[in-house]
Residue, then its C-alpha position, 0 to 999 in steps of 0.5 A: m453392044p448397048q449404046l451408052l450417052l456419056f457427059a463428061d470433061p474430055l480428060e475423064r471421057a477418055g478414062l471411063t471409055s476405056w473402061l466400058e468400050a469392049a476389051d480382049s479377053d486377057a484385060d478383061p477376065d470377068g468376061w466384061g462385053g463392053c459398051r459403044v461410049v458416045g457422045p451427043e454428038e456421035l449418038q444414033g438412035a436413042p441410048q440404052l444408057v445416060l452416064w452423067c461424070l460431074g466434073s464441075l459441081p453445080e449447086p444442089q438446086a441446080l443438080d437436081a434440076e438437070s437429072r431430072r432434065l436428062l431423064e425427060r430428054w432421054h426417056p426411058a433410059p436410066l441415069l447414072l451419076l458418077l460423083p467425085a470423092t470432094h463433093p460437096y452434097g449431102s447424103d439427104l440431098l443424095l437420096q433424093l436424086p431421081a437419077q437411077g444410079l450414083i456412086e461416088q469415087a466409082d473404079a472400072e469394076s464397081l462401073r462395069q457393075a453398075v452399068t450391068t445392073l442399071l441396063a437388066g432394069g435395076r437400081v445402084l447406089a453407092i456414098a461413102a461413110t462421110r457427111r459433106g455439105e451439111e452446114p450447120g442450122p441456125s444458131v438457136p440461145m441455149g436454154l438453162g434446161q440445155w445448158l445444165l444437161l450439157s454441162g452435166l454430161q460433160q462431167i460426168d462423162a469425162e469422169l467415167r472415161l477416166c475412171l473406166r481408164l483405171l479399170d483397164p487393167p483392174p488394180v490388184d488390190l480390193l479396196p481400189l477395185l470396188l471404189l472404182q466399180g461403186r464410182v462407175r455406178e454412181l456416174r451411170l446412176a447421175r447420168r440417167l437422173l440428167l437425162w430424166l430431168w432435163g430430158p429429152v434424151s436426144l440431147a444427149w451424144g456420143q458412142t457408148l463408153d463401156g458397152q452398156g451405156g447407149a448413144p442417143s436416139t435421133p428424133v425423126a420427122p413427123d411422118s409416118g416413115s423416115t429414112d433417118t439419114p445415116a452417118h455410115g456409107v450406103a451402098i444399094t443394088l437392086r437387080q430388079r425394081t420389083a418386090e422380089g428385088l427389093w426383098e433380095a437386096l433387103r435380105g442380103r445388106l441384113t444377112e451380112a449385117a447378122a452374120a457381122d457379130p452386131s454390137n450393142n450401142s441401143g443404150q439400153m440392155l439386151a438379152l441377145d447379149g447373154l447368147h454366145a456370138s455364133r449363136r447369136s448370129d444364127l437366131l437372126l440369121g434363122l429369123l431372116e431365114q423364116f421371114d423369107r418363108l413366111r413372105q412366101r406363104l403371104l404371096q400365095d395366100d395374097p391377104r390384104g388389109e385387115q386380113l394380113e394383119r391378122l395372119w401375121k400375129e397368127l404366124q408369128p409363134e410358129l415363126r420364132q419357134q421355128a426360129l429358135r430350133s434353127m438356133a439351137g440345132s434339131y438334133v443336138q442332145l444334151p445331158m439334163e439330171g441324168r440323160l440326155c433331152p433334145v435341145a430344141e424340143t426342150l426349149l420349145h417345150r419351155s418357152s412361150l413364145d406366144a406373146d405380142d410386142l406392144e412397141l412394134p409399128d403396123p405390120a402392114v407398112m413393111l409387108s405392102p411393099l415387099l408382097q405388092a411392091r405397093p409405094l409408101l409414106v417416107d418424109g411426108r412423100l409418097v414414094a415407090p418401094d424401090e427408092p433410096q429412102a423408102v429401101l433405107y426405111l424399110e430396112l429400118l422396119l425389118s431390122n426392128w423387127l428382127v431384133r425385137s423378136a430375138e430380144l423375145i426368144s433370147a429371154e426365154v433361152l435365159a430362163a431356160c438355162a437357169d433350170w439346164p446348167e449344161l445348157r449355158r456351155y452351149l448357148l451363153r457366153p463364157e460369163l454367164l456360165a456362173t449362176r450369180n452372173l446369169e441370175r444378175l442379168r436376168n434381175q438386171l433384165n426384169a427391172q429393165q422391163r417393168w421400169t420401160s413399161w410403168f415410166e418409159r412407154p408412157i413417155h413415148l406414148y405422150e411424145s408419139r414417139r416409137p424408138l426402134f433397133r437399127l441392125g446394121d454396119g456391126a452394131i445394133d443402134c436405136v432411133d425413134l420413130t415419130e407418129p401418132r400413138d392416141a390409140e396406145l396412149r388411151q389404152l394405158g393402165w392407172v400407173q402409167q396415165a399417172v406418169t402422162l398426168a405428171l408430164e402434162a403437169r409438168d408442161a402446164l406449170g413449166p412456164q408459170l414457174r420458170s415466170l415465178l422464178k424470174r420475178l422473185g429474181d428480179l424481186l430479189v435483185v430489186l432488194l439487193t441493190q436498191v433497199l440493202g445496197r442503199a442501207i448499206g452505203l449510208v451506213g458506210r458513209g455515216i461511218v466515213q463521216g464520223m472518223g473524219r470528224s475524229l480525225n479533225r478534232s484530234 
Protein backbone atom coordinates (compact mmCIF):
# COMPACT_ATOMS: atom_id res chain seq x y z
CA MET A 1 0.00 0.00 0.00
CA PRO A 2 1.24 3.52 -0.73
CA GLN A 3 2.41 5.52 2.26
CA LEU A 4 0.64 8.87 2.72
CA LEU A 5 2.09 11.55 4.99
CA LEU A 6 -0.71 13.51 6.67
CA PHE A 7 -0.51 16.94 8.35
CA ALA A 8 -3.78 17.73 10.13
CA ASP A 9 -5.36 18.41 13.51
CA PRO A 10 -6.00 15.29 15.61
CA LEU A 11 -9.77 15.28 15.07
CA GLU A 12 -9.47 15.84 11.33
CA ARG A 13 -6.68 13.28 11.12
CA ALA A 14 -8.97 10.60 12.55
CA GLY A 15 -11.67 11.33 9.98
CA LEU A 16 -9.29 11.46 7.03
CA THR A 17 -7.57 8.27 8.14
CA SER A 18 -10.92 6.44 8.25
CA TRP A 19 -11.58 7.58 4.67
CA LEU A 20 -8.18 6.62 3.30
CA GLU A 21 -7.29 3.47 5.23
CA ALA A 22 -8.07 0.11 3.67
CA ALA A 23 -11.75 -0.88 3.95
CA ASP A 24 -13.51 -4.19 3.54
CA SER A 25 -15.51 -4.98 0.40
CA ASP A 26 -18.89 -4.39 2.08
CA ALA A 27 -18.01 -0.87 3.26
CA ASP A 28 -16.08 -0.08 0.08
CA PRO A 29 -18.20 -0.89 -2.99
CA ASP A 30 -15.89 1.12 -5.31
CA GLY A 31 -12.95 -1.17 -4.69
CA TRP A 32 -10.74 1.39 -2.91
CA GLY A 33 -7.52 -0.39 -2.06
CA GLY A 34 -6.62 1.98 0.75
CA CYS A 35 -3.45 3.79 1.83
CA ARG A 36 -1.20 3.67 4.83
CA VAL A 37 -1.78 7.06 6.49
CA VAL A 38 1.01 8.11 8.85
CA GLY A 39 2.17 11.21 10.67
CA PRO A 40 5.69 12.67 10.63
CA GLU A 41 6.69 10.62 13.69
CA GLU A 42 5.45 7.32 12.16
CA LEU A 43 6.98 7.79 8.71
CA GLN A 44 9.10 4.94 7.39
CA GLY A 45 11.13 5.89 4.34
CA ALA A 46 9.84 8.36 1.76
CA PRO A 47 6.10 9.02 1.39
CA GLN A 48 4.33 8.61 -1.95
CA LEU A 49 1.97 11.53 -1.24
CA VAL A 50 1.88 14.47 1.19
CA LEU A 51 -1.56 15.54 2.39
CA TRP A 52 -1.99 18.85 4.22
CA CYS A 53 -5.39 19.57 5.72
CA LEU A 54 -5.54 23.23 6.72
CA GLY A 55 -7.13 23.62 10.10
CA SER A 56 -5.68 27.01 11.04
CA LEU A 57 -5.56 29.18 7.94
CA PRO A 58 -2.22 30.97 7.41
CA GLU A 59 -1.70 34.18 5.49
CA PRO A 60 -1.62 33.85 1.69
CA GLN A 61 2.15 34.44 1.49
CA ALA A 62 2.75 31.95 4.30
CA LEU A 63 0.53 29.36 2.58
CA ASP A 64 2.49 29.66 -0.66
CA ALA A 65 5.85 29.54 1.10
CA GLU A 66 4.91 26.55 3.27
CA SER A 67 3.60 24.65 0.24
CA ARG A 68 6.91 25.16 -1.53
CA ARG A 69 8.86 24.01 1.53
CA LEU A 70 6.80 20.82 1.76
CA LEU A 71 7.41 20.07 -1.90
CA GLU A 72 11.14 20.65 -1.53
CA ARG A 73 11.33 18.59 1.68
CA TRP A 74 9.48 15.54 0.39
CA HIS A 75 10.40 15.69 -3.30
CA PRO A 76 9.30 13.95 -5.54
CA ALA A 77 6.10 13.21 -3.59
CA PRO A 78 3.15 15.34 -4.80
CA LEU A 79 1.29 17.66 -2.42
CA LEU A 80 -2.48 17.62 -1.87
CA LEU A 81 -4.09 20.55 -0.03
CA LEU A 82 -7.51 20.27 1.61
CA LEU A 83 -9.26 23.59 2.28
CA PRO A 84 -12.38 24.14 4.40
CA ALA A 85 -15.54 25.62 2.91
CA THR A 86 -15.01 29.00 4.61
CA HIS A 87 -11.44 29.93 3.74
CA PRO A 88 -10.29 33.51 3.02
CA TYR A 89 -8.23 32.81 -0.09
CA GLY A 90 -9.11 34.16 -3.53
CA SER A 91 -9.16 32.10 -6.69
CA ASP A 92 -6.11 33.94 -8.08
CA LEU A 93 -3.98 32.69 -5.20
CA LEU A 94 -5.37 29.14 -5.38
CA LEU A 95 -4.60 28.87 -9.09
CA GLN A 96 -0.97 29.91 -8.48
CA LEU A 97 -0.21 27.56 -5.60
CA PRO A 98 2.54 25.02 -6.43
CA ALA A 99 0.57 22.05 -5.07
CA GLN A 100 -0.33 19.26 -7.50
CA GLY A 101 -3.74 18.81 -5.86
CA LEU A 102 -6.20 21.21 -4.22
CA ILE A 103 -9.75 20.43 -3.06
CA GLU A 104 -12.29 22.57 -1.25
CA GLN A 105 -14.62 20.84 1.19
CA ALA A 106 -13.62 17.32 0.17
CA ASP A 107 -15.72 14.24 0.83
CA ALA A 108 -14.61 10.62 0.95
CA GLU A 109 -15.24 9.88 -2.73
CA SER A 110 -13.58 13.01 -4.10
CA LEU A 111 -10.61 12.58 -1.75
CA ARG A 112 -10.05 8.99 -2.84
CA GLN A 113 -10.28 9.91 -6.51
CA ALA A 114 -7.82 12.75 -5.99
CA VAL A 115 -5.34 10.50 -4.19
CA THR A 116 -5.59 7.90 -6.97
CA THR A 117 -5.00 10.54 -9.66
CA LEU A 118 -2.03 12.09 -7.87
CA LEU A 119 -0.40 8.72 -7.21
CA ALA A 120 -0.72 8.00 -10.95
CA GLY A 121 1.11 11.23 -11.78
CA GLY A 122 -1.83 13.54 -12.53
CA ARG A 123 -3.18 16.80 -11.14
CA VAL A 124 -6.43 17.69 -9.38
CA LEU A 125 -8.02 21.11 -8.84
CA ALA A 126 -11.52 21.65 -7.45
CA ILE A 127 -12.46 25.09 -6.12
CA ALA A 128 -15.92 26.43 -5.40
CA ALA A 129 -17.82 28.99 -7.46
CA THR A 130 -17.84 31.87 -4.98
CA ARG A 131 -14.92 34.25 -4.76
CA ARG A 132 -13.44 34.54 -1.32
CA GLY A 133 -10.85 36.80 0.13
CA GLU A 134 -10.83 39.21 -2.78
CA GLU A 135 -10.42 42.53 -1.11
CA PRO A 136 -11.67 45.54 -3.00
CA GLY A 137 -9.00 47.64 -4.65
CA PRO A 138 -8.18 51.18 -3.64
CA SER A 139 -10.96 53.63 -4.31
CA VAL A 140 -10.34 55.77 -7.39
CA PRO A 141 -12.09 59.11 -7.86
CA MET A 142 -14.82 58.75 -10.46
CA GLY A 143 -14.49 61.05 -13.44
CA LEU A 144 -17.25 62.82 -15.29
CA GLY A 145 -17.34 60.24 -18.08
CA GLN A 146 -17.56 57.31 -15.67
CA TRP A 147 -20.28 59.01 -13.66
CA LEU A 148 -22.35 59.78 -16.75
CA LEU A 149 -21.88 56.23 -18.02
CA LEU A 150 -22.78 54.48 -14.78
CA SER A 151 -25.76 56.68 -13.99
CA GLY A 152 -27.05 56.43 -17.54
CA LEU A 153 -26.69 52.64 -17.59
CA GLN A 154 -28.51 52.35 -14.28
CA GLN A 155 -31.44 54.38 -15.56
CA ILE A 156 -31.57 52.53 -18.87
CA ASP A 157 -31.36 49.09 -17.23
CA ALA A 158 -34.09 49.95 -14.73
CA GLU A 159 -36.39 51.16 -17.50
CA LEU A 160 -35.56 48.13 -19.65
CA ARG A 161 -36.37 45.71 -16.84
CA LEU A 162 -39.72 47.41 -16.36
CA CYS A 163 -40.57 47.15 -20.06
CA LEU A 164 -39.53 43.50 -20.23
CA ARG A 165 -41.60 42.76 -17.14
CA LEU A 166 -44.63 44.33 -18.84
CA LEU A 167 -43.98 42.24 -21.95
CA ASP A 168 -44.05 38.96 -20.00
CA PRO A 169 -46.73 38.01 -20.88
CA PRO A 170 -47.22 40.41 -23.83
CA PRO A 171 -50.28 42.69 -23.77
CA VAL A 172 -53.38 41.56 -25.63
CA ASP A 173 -53.99 44.96 -27.25
CA LEU A 174 -51.85 45.80 -30.26
CA LEU A 175 -51.10 49.43 -29.40
CA PRO A 176 -49.53 48.82 -25.94
CA LEU A 177 -47.54 45.94 -27.42
CA LEU A 178 -46.10 48.11 -30.19
CA LEU A 179 -45.32 50.92 -27.75
CA LEU A 180 -43.47 48.61 -25.35
CA GLN A 181 -41.50 46.93 -28.14
CA GLY A 182 -40.52 50.31 -29.55
CA ARG A 183 -39.46 51.49 -26.10
CA VAL A 184 -37.29 48.39 -25.66
CA ARG A 185 -35.56 49.01 -29.00
CA GLU A 186 -35.07 52.64 -28.08
CA LEU A 187 -33.46 51.74 -24.74
CA ARG A 188 -31.12 49.21 -26.36
CA LEU A 189 -29.95 51.75 -28.91
CA ALA A 190 -29.51 54.35 -26.17
CA ARG A 191 -27.39 51.91 -24.18
CA ARG A 192 -25.17 51.20 -27.19
CA LEU A 193 -24.81 54.91 -27.92
CA LEU A 194 -23.92 55.62 -24.29
CA LEU A 195 -21.28 52.90 -24.28
CA TRP A 196 -19.86 54.16 -27.57
CA LEU A 197 -19.66 57.75 -26.32
CA TRP A 198 -18.32 57.16 -22.81
CA GLY A 199 -16.68 53.70 -23.19
CA PRO A 200 -14.82 51.51 -22.69
CA VAL A 201 -17.29 48.66 -22.71
CA SER A 202 -15.61 47.12 -19.66
CA LEU A 203 -17.39 49.72 -17.50
CA ALA A 204 -20.73 48.08 -18.29
CA TRP A 205 -21.88 45.24 -16.12
CA GLY A 206 -24.57 42.65 -15.48
CA GLN A 207 -26.07 39.69 -17.25
CA THR A 208 -28.30 39.87 -20.25
CA LEU A 209 -31.80 41.16 -19.66
CA ASP A 210 -33.40 39.58 -22.70
CA GLY A 211 -30.79 37.26 -24.13
CA GLN A 212 -29.56 39.88 -26.61
CA GLY A 213 -27.89 42.48 -24.42
CA GLY A 214 -24.54 41.33 -23.24
CA ALA A 215 -22.35 40.97 -20.24
CA PRO A 216 -19.29 43.14 -20.18
CA SER A 217 -16.00 42.19 -21.65
CA THR A 218 -13.43 41.50 -18.97
CA PRO A 219 -10.08 43.22 -19.45
CA VAL A 220 -7.06 41.04 -18.77
CA ALA A 221 -3.38 41.58 -18.21
CA PRO A 222 -1.32 42.94 -21.13
CA ASP A 223 0.54 39.72 -21.78
CA SER A 224 0.33 37.05 -24.44
CA GLY A 225 -2.03 35.05 -22.31
CA SER A 226 -4.26 35.28 -19.31
CA THR A 227 -6.62 32.92 -17.57
CA ASP A 228 -9.07 35.66 -16.59
CA THR A 229 -9.94 34.30 -13.16
CA PRO A 230 -13.39 32.75 -13.49
CA ALA A 231 -16.31 33.68 -11.28
CA HIS A 232 -17.59 30.10 -11.53
CA GLY A 233 -16.09 27.03 -9.96
CA VAL A 234 -13.13 25.20 -11.44
CA ALA A 235 -12.75 21.42 -11.46
CA ILE A 236 -9.70 20.16 -13.37
CA THR A 237 -8.42 16.60 -13.29
CA LEU A 238 -5.36 15.61 -15.33
CA ARG A 239 -4.84 11.89 -15.41
CA GLN A 240 -1.43 12.38 -16.99
CA ARG A 241 0.77 15.47 -16.98
CA THR A 242 1.53 15.10 -20.69
CA ALA A 243 0.17 16.58 -23.91
CA GLU A 244 -2.22 13.62 -24.24
CA GLY A 245 -3.47 14.00 -20.67
CA LEU A 246 -3.89 17.74 -21.15
CA TRP A 247 -5.94 17.23 -24.32
CA GLU A 248 -8.13 14.60 -22.68
CA ALA A 249 -8.90 16.95 -19.79
CA LEU A 250 -9.72 19.84 -22.12
CA ARG A 251 -11.78 17.63 -24.38
CA GLY A 252 -13.83 16.34 -21.48
CA ARG A 253 -14.55 19.83 -20.15
CA LEU A 254 -15.50 21.25 -23.56
CA THR A 255 -17.59 18.20 -24.44
CA GLU A 256 -19.60 18.66 -21.28
CA ALA A 257 -20.03 22.39 -21.98
CA ALA A 258 -21.05 21.84 -25.62
CA ALA A 259 -23.57 19.12 -24.77
CA ALA A 260 -25.30 21.38 -22.21
CA ASP A 261 -26.88 23.60 -24.93
CA PRO A 262 -25.02 26.81 -23.99
CA SER A 263 -26.93 30.08 -24.14
CA ASN A 264 -25.62 33.30 -25.64
CA ASN A 265 -24.20 35.74 -23.09
CA SER A 266 -21.57 37.20 -25.42
CA GLY A 267 -23.22 40.59 -25.88
CA GLN A 268 -23.69 40.18 -29.62
CA MET A 269 -25.97 38.28 -31.96
CA LEU A 270 -24.68 34.87 -33.07
CA ALA A 271 -25.68 32.87 -36.13
CA LEU A 272 -25.24 29.82 -33.91
CA ASP A 273 -28.40 30.86 -32.04
CA GLY A 274 -30.43 30.25 -35.19
CA LEU A 275 -29.78 26.51 -35.13
CA HIS A 276 -31.93 24.05 -33.24
CA ALA A 277 -30.59 23.26 -29.77
CA SER A 278 -29.68 19.68 -30.68
CA ARG A 279 -28.01 20.75 -33.95
CA ARG A 280 -26.08 23.43 -32.10
CA SER A 281 -24.63 20.85 -29.72
CA ASP A 282 -23.99 18.43 -32.60
CA LEU A 283 -22.03 21.09 -34.46
CA LEU A 284 -19.83 21.96 -31.48
CA LEU A 285 -19.22 18.30 -30.67
CA GLY A 286 -18.47 17.59 -34.33
CA LEU A 287 -15.87 20.38 -34.41
CA LEU A 288 -14.32 19.02 -31.25
CA GLU A 289 -14.11 15.55 -32.79
CA GLN A 290 -12.53 16.93 -35.95
CA PHE A 291 -9.99 18.85 -33.89
CA ASP A 292 -9.02 15.56 -32.23
CA ARG A 293 -8.47 13.97 -35.65
CA LEU A 294 -6.50 17.01 -36.80
CA ARG A 295 -4.35 16.79 -33.70
CA GLN A 296 -3.59 13.12 -34.42
CA ARG A 297 -2.57 14.04 -37.95
CA LEU A 298 -0.32 16.83 -36.76
CA LEU A 299 1.30 14.47 -34.27
CA GLN A 300 2.18 12.13 -37.13
CA ASP A 301 3.55 14.86 -39.42
CA ASP A 302 5.23 16.74 -36.54
CA PRO A 303 5.36 20.18 -38.23
CA ARG A 304 7.14 23.08 -36.56
CA GLY A 305 7.03 26.87 -36.79
CA GLU A 306 5.67 28.31 -40.04
CA GLN A 307 4.98 24.84 -41.39
CA LEU A 308 2.59 24.17 -38.49
CA GLU A 309 0.69 27.42 -39.10
CA ARG A 310 0.49 26.79 -42.85
CA LEU A 311 -0.76 23.22 -42.41
CA TRP A 312 -3.31 24.40 -39.83
CA LYS A 313 -4.77 26.96 -42.25
CA GLU A 314 -4.83 24.49 -45.12
CA LEU A 315 -6.77 21.91 -43.12
CA GLN A 316 -9.39 24.31 -41.74
CA PRO A 317 -11.82 24.08 -44.74
CA GLU A 318 -11.73 20.28 -44.68
CA LEU A 319 -12.27 20.27 -40.93
CA ARG A 320 -15.32 22.56 -41.23
CA GLN A 321 -16.75 20.43 -44.03
CA GLN A 322 -16.51 17.27 -41.96
CA ALA A 323 -18.09 19.02 -38.96
CA LEU A 324 -20.96 20.23 -41.15
CA ARG A 325 -21.41 16.71 -42.52
CA SER A 326 -21.47 15.32 -38.96
CA MET A 327 -24.08 17.87 -37.88
CA ALA A 328 -26.36 17.45 -40.93
CA GLY A 329 -26.07 13.65 -41.13
CA SER A 330 -24.42 11.77 -43.96
CA TYR A 331 -27.53 9.77 -44.97
CA VAL A 332 -30.33 12.29 -44.35
CA GLN A 333 -32.37 13.29 -47.41
CA LEU A 334 -35.05 15.99 -47.65
CA PRO A 335 -37.34 17.08 -50.51
CA MET A 336 -36.25 20.07 -52.57
CA GLU A 337 -38.25 21.19 -55.62
CA GLY A 338 -40.02 17.86 -55.87
CA ARG A 339 -37.07 15.49 -55.44
CA LEU A 340 -35.06 14.08 -52.54
CA CYS A 341 -31.62 15.60 -52.03
CA PRO A 342 -28.89 14.58 -49.55
CA VAL A 343 -28.69 17.30 -46.93
CA ALA A 344 -24.97 17.11 -46.18
CA GLU A 345 -23.79 17.06 -49.80
CA THR A 346 -26.15 19.85 -50.82
CA LEU A 347 -25.01 22.05 -47.95
CA LEU A 348 -21.36 21.41 -48.76
CA HIS A 349 -21.99 22.26 -52.42
CA ARG A 350 -23.70 25.55 -51.52
CA SER A 351 -21.39 26.63 -48.68
CA SER A 352 -18.08 28.44 -48.77
CA LEU A 353 -16.07 27.29 -45.76
CA ASP A 354 -12.57 28.41 -46.77
CA ALA A 355 -12.75 31.96 -45.36
CA ASP A 356 -10.06 33.08 -42.89
CA ASP A 357 -11.13 34.40 -39.49
CA LEU A 358 -8.97 37.45 -38.82
CA GLU A 359 -9.87 37.51 -35.12
CA LEU A 360 -8.36 34.12 -34.33
CA PRO A 361 -5.10 34.37 -32.36
CA ASP A 362 -1.87 32.68 -33.38
CA PRO A 363 -2.64 28.93 -33.62
CA ALA A 364 0.86 27.97 -32.48
CA VAL A 365 0.08 29.24 -28.96
CA MET A 366 -2.75 26.71 -28.73
CA LEU A 367 -1.21 23.83 -30.69
CA SER A 368 2.31 23.69 -29.22
CA PRO A 369 1.22 22.70 -25.67
CA LEU A 370 -1.32 20.21 -27.07
CA LEU A 371 1.22 18.59 -29.39
CA GLN A 372 4.62 18.86 -27.69
CA ALA A 373 3.56 19.85 -24.12
CA ARG A 374 5.57 23.07 -24.39
CA PRO A 375 5.25 25.75 -21.72
CA LEU A 376 3.34 28.92 -22.54
CA LEU A 377 3.26 32.51 -21.32
CA VAL A 378 0.37 33.29 -18.98
CA ASP A 379 0.12 36.53 -17.01
CA GLY A 380 3.75 37.34 -17.67
CA ARG A 381 4.99 33.95 -16.40
CA LEU A 382 6.25 31.00 -18.38
CA VAL A 383 4.29 28.09 -16.90
CA ALA A 384 4.07 24.40 -17.65
CA PRO A 385 1.01 23.34 -19.68
CA ASP A 386 -0.33 21.23 -16.81
CA GLU A 387 -0.55 24.22 -14.43
CA PRO A 388 -4.15 25.29 -13.66
CA GLN A 389 -3.67 28.76 -15.19
CA ALA A 390 -2.27 27.26 -18.39
CA VAL A 391 -5.13 24.76 -18.61
CA LEU A 392 -7.73 27.54 -18.27
CA TYR A 393 -5.96 29.68 -20.86
CA LEU A 394 -5.77 26.80 -23.35
CA GLU A 395 -9.43 26.08 -22.72
CA LEU A 396 -10.22 29.72 -23.54
CA LEU A 397 -8.29 29.55 -26.83
CA LEU A 398 -9.83 26.24 -27.81
CA SER A 399 -13.38 27.30 -26.97
CA ASN A 400 -12.87 30.53 -28.93
CA TRP A 401 -11.86 28.48 -31.97
CA LEU A 402 -14.90 26.22 -31.50
CA VAL A 403 -17.41 29.07 -31.32
CA ARG A 404 -15.90 31.05 -34.21
CA SER A 405 -15.76 27.99 -36.45
CA ALA A 406 -19.34 27.12 -35.52
CA GLU A 407 -20.34 30.73 -36.32
CA LEU A 408 -18.88 30.50 -39.84
CA ILE A 409 -20.66 27.20 -40.50
CA SER A 410 -23.95 28.42 -39.01
CA ALA A 411 -23.95 31.50 -41.26
CA GLU A 412 -23.67 29.26 -44.32
CA VAL A 413 -26.46 27.03 -43.00
CA LEU A 414 -28.78 30.03 -42.54
CA ALA A 415 -28.05 31.16 -46.11
CA ALA A 416 -28.85 27.69 -47.45
CA CYS A 417 -32.07 27.48 -45.42
CA ALA A 418 -33.28 30.71 -47.03
CA ASP A 419 -33.44 28.89 -50.40
CA TRP A 420 -34.50 25.51 -49.00
CA PRO A 421 -37.67 25.84 -46.87
CA GLU A 422 -37.87 22.12 -46.05
CA LEU A 423 -34.45 22.32 -44.41
CA ARG A 424 -35.61 24.80 -41.79
CA ARG A 425 -37.65 22.22 -39.88
CA TYR A 426 -34.60 19.99 -39.65
CA LEU A 427 -31.85 22.43 -38.69
CA LEU A 428 -33.32 25.70 -37.40
CA ARG A 429 -35.29 26.81 -34.38
CA PRO A 430 -39.10 26.74 -34.69
CA GLU A 431 -39.20 30.57 -34.57
CA LEU A 432 -37.23 30.74 -37.82
CA LEU A 433 -39.64 28.67 -39.91
CA ALA A 434 -41.29 31.92 -41.01
CA THR A 435 -39.49 33.53 -43.94
CA ARG A 436 -39.75 36.98 -42.41
CA ASN A 437 -38.09 35.93 -39.16
CA LEU A 438 -35.26 34.16 -40.98
CA GLU A 439 -34.58 37.08 -43.31
CA ARG A 440 -34.70 39.53 -40.44
CA LEU A 441 -32.12 37.47 -38.52
CA ARG A 442 -29.85 37.29 -41.57
CA ASN A 443 -30.13 41.03 -42.17
CA GLN A 444 -29.29 41.77 -38.55
CA LEU A 445 -26.29 39.44 -38.70
CA ASN A 446 -25.05 41.09 -41.89
CA ALA A 447 -25.47 44.56 -40.39
CA GLN A 448 -23.62 43.48 -37.26
CA GLN A 449 -20.81 42.02 -39.36
CA ARG A 450 -20.41 45.25 -41.34
CA TRP A 451 -20.46 47.34 -38.18
CA THR A 452 -17.85 45.09 -36.57
CA SER A 453 -15.63 45.15 -39.64
CA TRP A 454 -15.79 48.91 -40.18
CA PHE A 455 -15.82 50.27 -36.63
CA GLU A 456 -15.38 47.75 -33.81
CA ARG A 457 -12.42 45.83 -35.26
CA PRO A 458 -10.32 49.00 -35.89
CA ILE A 459 -11.04 50.05 -32.30
CA HIS A 460 -9.97 46.64 -31.02
CA LEU A 461 -6.77 46.79 -33.08
CA TYR A 462 -5.96 50.32 -31.93
CA GLU A 463 -6.57 49.37 -28.29
CA SER A 464 -4.59 46.09 -28.71
CA ARG A 465 -7.58 44.02 -27.66
CA ARG A 466 -8.72 40.70 -29.09
CA PRO A 467 -12.24 39.51 -28.19
CA LEU A 468 -12.41 35.80 -27.40
CA PHE A 469 -15.47 33.61 -26.93
CA ARG A 470 -15.50 31.40 -23.84
CA LEU A 471 -17.60 28.25 -23.69
CA GLY A 472 -18.54 27.01 -20.25
CA ASP A 473 -21.09 26.93 -17.44
CA GLY A 474 -24.00 26.60 -19.86
CA ALA A 475 -23.28 29.89 -21.66
CA ILE A 476 -21.08 31.49 -24.30
CA ASP A 477 -19.57 34.72 -23.01
CA CYS A 478 -16.86 37.02 -24.30
CA VAL A 479 -13.59 38.19 -22.74
CA ASP A 480 -10.88 40.52 -24.05
CA LEU A 481 -7.29 39.41 -24.50
CA THR A 482 -4.77 42.27 -24.54
CA GLU A 483 -1.88 41.74 -26.95
CA PRO A 484 0.04 43.86 -29.50
CA ARG A 485 -1.72 44.02 -32.90
CA ASP A 486 0.36 46.65 -34.69
CA ALA A 487 0.92 44.50 -37.80
CA GLU A 488 -2.83 44.05 -38.28
CA LEU A 489 -3.39 47.75 -37.65
CA ARG A 490 -1.15 48.69 -40.57
CA GLN A 491 -3.14 46.48 -42.93
CA LEU A 492 -6.48 48.25 -42.44
CA GLY A 493 -8.32 50.00 -45.25
CA TRP A 494 -8.87 53.73 -45.42
CA VAL A 495 -12.32 53.54 -43.77
CA GLN A 496 -11.00 51.60 -40.78
CA GLN A 497 -7.94 53.86 -40.56
CA ALA A 498 -10.25 56.88 -40.40
CA VAL A 499 -11.85 55.33 -37.31
CA THR A 500 -8.47 54.90 -35.64
CA LEU A 501 -7.53 58.48 -36.58
CA ALA A 502 -10.76 59.69 -34.97
CA LEU A 503 -9.82 57.82 -31.79
CA GLU A 504 -6.33 59.28 -31.85
CA ALA A 505 -7.75 62.76 -32.36
CA ARG A 506 -10.12 62.19 -29.46
CA ASP A 507 -7.21 61.15 -27.24
CA ALA A 508 -5.10 64.11 -28.39
CA LEU A 509 -7.77 66.81 -28.18
CA GLY A 510 -9.55 65.45 -25.13
CA PRO A 511 -7.18 66.93 -22.49
CA GLN A 512 -7.09 70.31 -24.25
CA LEU A 513 -10.85 70.37 -24.60
CA ARG A 514 -11.34 69.49 -20.93
CA SER A 515 -8.85 72.19 -19.95
CA LEU A 516 -10.64 74.74 -22.14
CA LEU A 517 -14.01 73.83 -20.68
CA LYS A 518 -12.59 74.10 -17.18
CA ARG A 519 -11.19 77.56 -17.88
CA LEU A 520 -14.46 78.63 -19.46
CA GLY A 521 -16.24 77.40 -16.38
CA ASP A 522 -13.89 79.33 -14.12
CA LEU A 523 -14.42 82.46 -16.25
CA LEU A 524 -18.17 81.99 -16.08
CA VAL A 525 -17.98 81.68 -12.29
CA VAL A 526 -15.96 84.89 -12.11
CA LEU A 527 -18.43 86.71 -14.34
CA LEU A 528 -21.44 85.49 -12.37
CA THR A 529 -20.00 86.16 -8.92
CA GLN A 530 -17.67 89.13 -9.33
CA VAL A 531 -19.32 91.14 -12.13
CA LEU A 532 -22.97 90.22 -12.45
CA GLY A 533 -23.37 89.42 -8.77
CA ARG A 534 -21.89 92.70 -7.62
CA ALA A 535 -23.96 94.64 -10.17
CA ILE A 536 -27.14 92.98 -8.94
CA GLY A 537 -26.06 93.71 -5.38
CA LEU A 538 -25.49 97.37 -6.12
CA VAL A 539 -28.85 97.67 -7.89
CA GLY A 540 -30.59 95.99 -5.02
CA ARG A 541 -28.84 98.16 -2.47
CA GLY A 542 -29.92 101.28 -4.42
CA ILE A 543 -33.51 100.11 -4.51
CA VAL A 544 -33.51 99.42 -0.79
CA GLN A 545 -31.99 102.83 -0.01
CA GLY A 546 -34.51 104.56 -2.27
CA MET A 547 -37.40 102.75 -0.58
CA GLY A 548 -36.02 103.73 2.81
CA ARG A 549 -35.83 107.43 1.91
CA SER A 550 -39.39 107.41 0.55
CA LEU A 551 -40.62 105.82 3.76
CA ASN A 552 -38.84 108.41 5.88
CA ARG A 553 -40.41 111.28 3.90
CA SER A 554 -43.88 109.82 4.30
